[in-house]
N, CA, C and O of each residue as an XYZ file, in Angstrom:
308
protein
N       0.874     -1.219     -0.133
C       0.084      0.160     -0.171
C       0.850      1.462     -0.037
O       1.464      1.680      1.007
N       0.852      2.350     -1.040
C       1.509      3.340     -1.285
C       1.407      4.274      0.173
O       0.409      3.980      0.831
N       2.226      5.284      0.745
C       2.261      6.069      1.447
C       2.666      5.145      3.371
O       2.902      3.953      3.569
N       2.611      6.041      4.186
C       2.454      5.392      5.453
C       1.368      5.745      5.926
O       0.964      6.873      5.646
N       0.483      4.768      6.890
C      -0.419      5.189      7.494
C      -0.379      6.242      8.649
O       0.761      6.274      9.113
N      -1.077      6.963      9.165
C      -1.210      7.984      9.890
C      -0.836      7.648     11.514
O      -0.632      8.457     12.420
N      -0.824      6.618     11.543
C      -0.709      5.756     13.150
C       1.120      5.959     12.955
O       1.801      6.139     13.965
N       1.678      5.909     11.753
C       3.290      5.296     11.991
C       4.193      7.236     11.846
O       5.410      7.408     11.786
N       2.999      8.501     11.826
C       3.270      9.899     11.958
C       4.102      9.760     13.700
O       3.532      9.175     14.621
N       5.425     10.381     13.847
C       5.572     10.597     14.945
C       5.277     12.115     15.764
O       5.604     13.155     15.192
N       4.804     12.145     16.784
C       4.170     13.743     17.809
C       5.100     14.678     17.038
O       6.265     14.399     16.756
N       4.405     15.938     16.691
C       5.201     16.977     15.777
C       5.194     17.009     14.422
O       5.311     18.045     13.768
N       5.026     15.616     13.842
C       5.304     15.521     12.100
C       3.959     16.155     11.477
O       2.938     16.425     12.110
N       4.180     16.332     10.114
C       3.287     17.230      9.421
C       3.151     15.893      8.366
O       4.175     15.234      8.184
N       2.126     15.563      7.800
C       1.916     14.968      6.586
C       0.890     15.369      5.582
O       0.364     16.455      5.826
N       0.529     14.823      4.637
C      -0.610     15.014      3.440
C      -1.400     13.838      2.950
O      -1.017     12.908      2.240
N      -2.636     14.077      3.496
C      -3.226     12.494      3.223
C      -3.188     12.318      1.435
O      -3.380     13.185      0.583
N      -2.946     11.224      1.310
C      -2.871     10.796     -0.195
C      -4.107     10.269     -0.507
O      -4.684     10.822     -1.443
N      -4.686      9.311      0.050
C      -6.265      8.502      0.036
C      -6.483      7.455      0.987
O      -5.515      6.782      1.339
N      -7.823      7.184      1.531
C      -8.434      6.550      2.261
C      -8.488      5.231      1.820
O      -8.895      5.022      0.677
N      -8.076      4.113      2.682
C      -8.412      2.655      2.352
C      -9.691      2.431      3.385
O      -9.971      3.226      4.282
N     -10.294      1.417      3.149
C     -11.369      0.830      3.909
C     -12.493      0.789      3.238
O     -12.514      1.124      2.054
N     -13.548      0.393      3.858
C     -14.910      0.677      3.695
C     -15.602      1.810      3.292
O     -15.166      2.919      3.599
N     -16.849      1.658      2.502
C     -17.551      3.019      2.888
C     -18.082      3.871      3.841
O     -18.385      5.020      3.522
N     -18.254      3.405      5.116
C     -18.823      3.896      6.368
C     -17.713      4.244      6.961
O     -18.016      5.258      7.589
N     -16.427      3.975      7.168
C     -15.279      4.388      7.753
C     -15.011      5.582      6.640
O     -15.462      6.685      6.946
N     -14.383      5.475      5.492
C     -14.081      6.540      4.555
C     -15.011      7.356      4.662
O     -14.429      8.434      4.546
N     -16.554      7.661      4.872
C     -17.244      8.504      4.571
C     -17.000      9.419      6.264
O     -16.846     10.640      6.293
N     -17.007      8.717      7.292
C     -16.877      9.382      8.706
C     -15.479      9.980      8.555
O     -15.396     11.186      8.785
N     -14.558      9.439      8.264
C     -13.153     10.182      8.039
C     -13.151     11.598      7.476
O     -12.632     12.594      7.981
N     -13.804     11.503      6.380
C     -13.944     12.443      5.103
C     -14.704     13.608      5.696
O     -14.280     14.751      5.520
N     -16.027     13.329      6.528
C     -16.819     14.477      7.151
C     -16.113     14.915      8.035
O     -16.485     16.012      8.450
N     -14.851     14.325      8.704
C     -14.131     14.835      9.766
C     -12.975     15.829      9.405
O     -12.320     16.361     10.302
N     -12.703     16.101      7.915
C     -11.805     16.261      7.317
C     -10.682     16.071      6.543
O     -10.071     16.863      5.826
N     -10.436     14.514      6.874
C      -9.790     13.621      6.290
C     -10.001     13.168      4.805
O     -10.653     12.184      4.456
N      -9.205     14.230      3.821
C     -10.166     14.224      2.660
C      -8.440     14.208      1.745
O      -7.370     14.675      2.136
N      -8.723     13.581      0.631
C      -7.029     13.741      0.156
C      -6.462     15.274     -0.017
O      -7.095     16.327     -0.101
N      -5.231     15.062     -0.038
C      -4.904     16.575     -0.177
C      -4.834     17.614      0.978
O      -4.290     18.718      1.008
N      -5.579     16.903      1.970
C      -5.546     17.888      3.292
C      -4.184     17.388      4.091
O      -3.678     16.267      4.035
N      -3.706     18.600      4.893
C      -2.557     18.532      5.650
C      -2.902     18.470      7.471
O      -3.494     19.284      8.181
N      -2.426     17.506      7.716
C      -2.517     16.943      9.196
C      -0.972     17.169      9.984
O       0.179     17.079      9.557
N      -1.476     17.466     11.178
C      -0.420     17.397     11.936
C      -0.600     16.757     13.104
O      -1.542     17.127     13.805
N       0.417     15.466     13.645
C       0.520     14.779     14.729
C       0.577     15.581     16.123
O       1.665     16.091     16.391
N      -0.378     15.730     16.953
C      -0.726     16.014     17.910
C       0.140     15.467     19.295
O       0.843     16.146     20.044
N      -0.160     14.011     19.365
C      -0.035     12.801     20.000
C       0.081     11.933     19.785
O      -0.939     11.399     19.349
N       1.052     11.243     19.858
C       1.429      9.493     19.344
C       2.337      8.940     20.095
O       3.545      9.112     19.929
N       1.639      7.973     21.305
C       2.744      7.378     22.118
C       2.854      5.933     21.689
O       3.147      5.016     22.457
N       2.555      5.784     20.207
C       3.014      4.642     19.726
C       2.020      2.996     20.085
O       2.330      1.915     19.583
N       0.587      3.249     21.248
C      -0.104      2.901     21.300
C      -1.348      3.327     21.620
O      -1.388      4.540     21.827
N      -2.440      2.720     21.741
C      -3.878      3.753     22.236
C      -4.187      4.607     21.307
O      -3.614      4.455     20.228
N      -4.999      5.543     21.423
C      -5.505      6.715     20.373
C      -4.640      7.593     20.256
O      -3.952      7.711     21.270
N      -4.342      8.385     19.283
C      -3.620      9.685     18.779
C      -4.484     10.951     18.868
O      -5.710     10.854     18.927
N      -3.877     12.097     18.878
C      -4.784     13.087     18.341
C      -4.044     13.830     17.246
O      -2.847     14.082     17.384
N      -4.764     14.212     16.091
C      -4.388     14.781     15.270
C      -4.824     15.910     15.101
O      -5.999     15.974     15.464
N      -4.277     17.209     14.566
C      -5.121     18.487     13.937
C      -5.190     18.581     12.447
O      -4.217     18.430     11.708
N      -6.453     18.851     12.045
C      -6.773     18.437     10.519
C      -7.603     19.834     10.534
O      -8.124     20.257     11.566
N      -7.679     20.571      9.168
C      -8.576     21.823      9.133
C      -8.976     22.353     10.486
O     -10.138     22.300     10.889
N      -7.748     22.982     11.331
C      -7.805     23.952     12.318
C      -8.664     23.003     13.403
O      -9.450     23.680     14.066
N      -8.671     21.918     13.641
C      -9.571     21.151     14.658
C      -8.704     20.359     15.015
O      -7.743     20.232     14.256
N      -8.732     19.642     16.145
C      -8.036     18.401     17.257
C      -9.066     17.276     16.871
O     -10.232     17.551     16.585
N      -8.523     15.870     16.881
C      -9.236     14.774     16.358
C      -9.021     13.772     17.298
O      -7.840     13.913     17.616
N      -9.296     13.225     17.667
C      -9.060     11.565     18.465
C      -9.073     10.635     17.372
O      -9.926     10.810     16.502
N      -8.375      9.801     17.284
C      -8.299      8.578     16.632
C      -8.268      7.315     17.011
O      -7.226      7.207     17.657
N      -8.723      6.460     16.986
C      -8.162      4.915     16.996
C      -7.070      4.281     16.032
O      -7.127      4.484     14.819
N      -6.449      3.797     16.393
C      -5.019      3.058     15.536
C      -6.086      2.477     14.738
O      -5.721      2.673     13.578
N      -6.853      2.061     14.723
C      -7.509      1.192     13.216
C      -7.877      2.201     12.454
O      -7.464      2.091     11.300
N      -8.448      3.063     12.653
C      -9.097      4.331     11.967
C      -7.895      5.123     11.452
O      -7.959      5.699     10.365
N      -6.753      5.163     12.247
C      -5.336      6.011     11.654
C      -5.073      5.165     10.328
O      -5.380      5.523      9.191
N      -4.417      3.921     10.706
C      -3.684      3.137      9.667
C      -4.387      3.314      8.384
O      -3.688      3.182      7.379
N      -6.081      3.686      8.167
C      -6.783      3.258      6.901
C      -6.152      5.141      5.969
O      -6.235      5.455      4.781
N      -5.554      6.003      7.235
C      -5.395      7.471      6.428
C      -4.029      7.147      5.917
O      -3.070      6.921      6.655
N      -3.994      7.136      4.553
C      -2.469      6.621      4.146
C      -2.290      8.122      3.162
O      -2.969      8.690      2.306
N      -0.617      8.425      4.027
C      -0.119     10.178      4.070
C       1.138      9.762      3.103
O       1.392      8.625      2.704
N       1.913     11.059      2.806
C       2.845     11.406      3.182
C       3.808     12.403      3.212
O       3.720     13.441      2.556
N       5.076     12.013      4.235
C       5.346     13.288      5.239
C       5.580     14.171      4.270
O       5.775     14.096      3.057
N       5.501     15.295      5.313
C       5.883     16.772      4.559
C       7.140     17.229      5.190
O       7.106     16.908      6.378
N       8.195     17.822      4.899
C       9.377     18.557      5.398
C      10.105     17.670      5.546
O      11.245     17.870      5.967
């Protein structure tokens, strides 16, 4: 699968969303939260386990690892 999962982005890292993997219900929910291809995200908190917190479209969102792995990104900077 191209790119890296959002779950692999370290705290303080920034990335651009390439695409969303998974079924329609998951991708629809993520898109409604602002996780769409081309959007830039910043990792606020990622301890390597448990939920993570990201900033997308000037909003902080908590995601489970199962959701985050479906958000495929490329690192910026």
